[in-house]
KETILO-921204 format. One line per 8 residues: for each residue x, y, z of C-alpha. Coordinates in nm, 4 decimals, decimal comma. Example, Ala and Ser with C-alpha at 12.3 -4.5 7.8 and 13.67 -1.06 7.14 Angstrom:
BEGIN
1,2300/-0,4500/0,7800  1,3670/-0,1060/0,7140 $
//
This chain:
BEGIN
-1,5500/-2,8378/-1,0762  -1,8086/-2,7149/-1,3885  -2,1236/-2,8668/-1,2119  -2,0767/-2,5405/-0,9858  -2,1718/-2,2844/-1,2383  -2,4468/-2,4440/-1,3238  -2,7828/-2,4825/-1,1109  -2,9378/-2,7664/-1,0291 $
-3,2933/-2,6757/-1,1581  -3,0837/-2,6017/-1,4907  -2,9670/-2,9735/-1,4647  -3,2966/-3,1017/-1,4008  -3,4836/-2,9729/-1,6920  -3,1748/-3,0516/-1,9598  -3,2324/-3,4152/-1,8432  -3,6107/-3,3967/-1,9365 $
-3,4974/-3,2186/-2,2604  -3,2117/-3,4634/-2,3344  -3,4565/-3,7797/-2,2205  -3,7745/-3,6293/-2,4545  -3,4810/-3,6010/-2,8021  -3,3412/-3,9650/-2,7182  -3,6640/-4,1074/-2,7207  -3,7590/-3,8924/-3,0423 $
-3,4251/-3,9702/-3,2048  -3,4980/-4,3974/-3,1154  -3,8960/-4,4088/-3,2311  -3,7528/-4,1667/-3,6084  -3,4752/-4,4882/-3,6411  -3,7577/-4,7501/-3,5492  -3,9884/-4,5959/-3,7805  -3,7096/-4,5813/-4,0593 $
-3,6357/-4,9345/-3,9974  -3,9872/-5,0573/-3,9678  -3,9514/-5,0831/-4,3562  -3,6673/-5,3517/-4,3334  -3,7605/-5,5139/-3,9964  -4,1345/-5,4931/-3,9529  -4,1307/-5,6167/-3,5986  -3,8887/-5,3297/-3,4690 $
-4,1639/-5,1651/-3,2969  -4,1719/-5,4001/-3,0312  -3,8454/-5,2995/-2,8894  -3,9758/-4,9566/-2,7883  -4,1971/-5,0165/-2,4829  -3,8457/-5,1264/-2,3612  -3,6386/-4,8194/-2,4424  -3,9243/-4,6046/-2,3046 $
-3,8824/-4,8090/-1,9700  -3,5365/-4,7226/-1,9498  -3,5503/-4,4269/-2,0192  -3,8198/-4,3552/-1,7367  -3,6403/-4,5419/-1,4609  -3,3402/-4,3920/-1,5849  -3,5757/-4,1016/-1,4397  -3,6996/-4,2412/-1,1536 $
-3,3562/-4,3189/-1,0478  -3,1675/-3,9910/-1,0820  -3,4602/-3,7866/-0,8820  -3,5790/-4,0631/-0,6199  -3,2852/-4,2673/-0,4920  -2,9552/-4,1537/-0,3837  -2,7692/-4,3547/-0,6984  -2,7287/-4,0424/-0,9088 $
-2,4606/-3,9382/-0,6452  -2,2459/-4,2855/-0,7526  -2,3025/-4,3169/-1,1194  -2,1975/-4,6609/-1,1204  -2,5274/-4,7528/-0,9168  -2,7128/-4,6263/-1,1690  -2,5703/-4,8345/-1,4460  -2,5797/-5,1332/-1,2125 $
-2,8883/-5,1294/-1,1504  -3,0763/-5,4545/-1,1421  -3,3942/-5,3636/-1,3525  -3,2034/-5,1609/-1,5804  -2,9707/-5,4220/-1,6590  -3,2043/-5,6837/-1,7283  -3,4629/-5,4512/-1,9151  -3,1437/-5,3399/-2,1349 $
-3,0495/-5,7130/-2,1829  -3,4059/-5,8055/-2,3361  -3,4140/-5,4766/-2,5855  -3,0644/-5,6226/-2,6854  -3,2142/-5,9752/-2,7830  -3,5327/-5,8271/-2,9281  -3,3407/-5,5786/-3,1500  -3,1245/-5,8389/-3,2341 $
-3,3734/-6,0618/-3,3333  -3,5427/-5,7990/-3,5119  -3,2828/-5,6198/-3,6775  -3,1457/-5,9879/-3,8454  -3,5405/-6,0756/-3,8924  -3,4793/-6,4039/-3,6748  -3,8653/-6,3345/-3,5576  -3,9597/-6,4031/-3,9290 $
-4,0971/-6,1974/-4,1826  -4,4215/-6,2050/-4,0845  -4,5628/-5,8356/-3,8703  -4,8891/-5,7211/-3,6852  -4,8314/-5,4249/-3,9336  -4,8011/-5,4786/-4,2996  -4,6459/-5,2086/-4,4732  -4,6389/-5,1828/-4,8373 $
//
């Protein structure tokens, strides 16, 4: 009922603004975390893919009509599982102390 007061164009723009803010926030988190966890940068492509996939599903499929279909998208679930595993491994330094990026 509350969504009736907003027009579709405004809501579409808000999706892109919020996606951009979410990506920026995650990138800042990675930059700050990378001083302790140097391999955290390898998680960034998975976040980018997740945001792009979500936007694709919302605008190019009928899944936006049923949010549970967005959440249960197989490609998105696999991507998010890979991201979670990498995030945990990098956060606890299970991937080793060596990095492609030396930060001193």
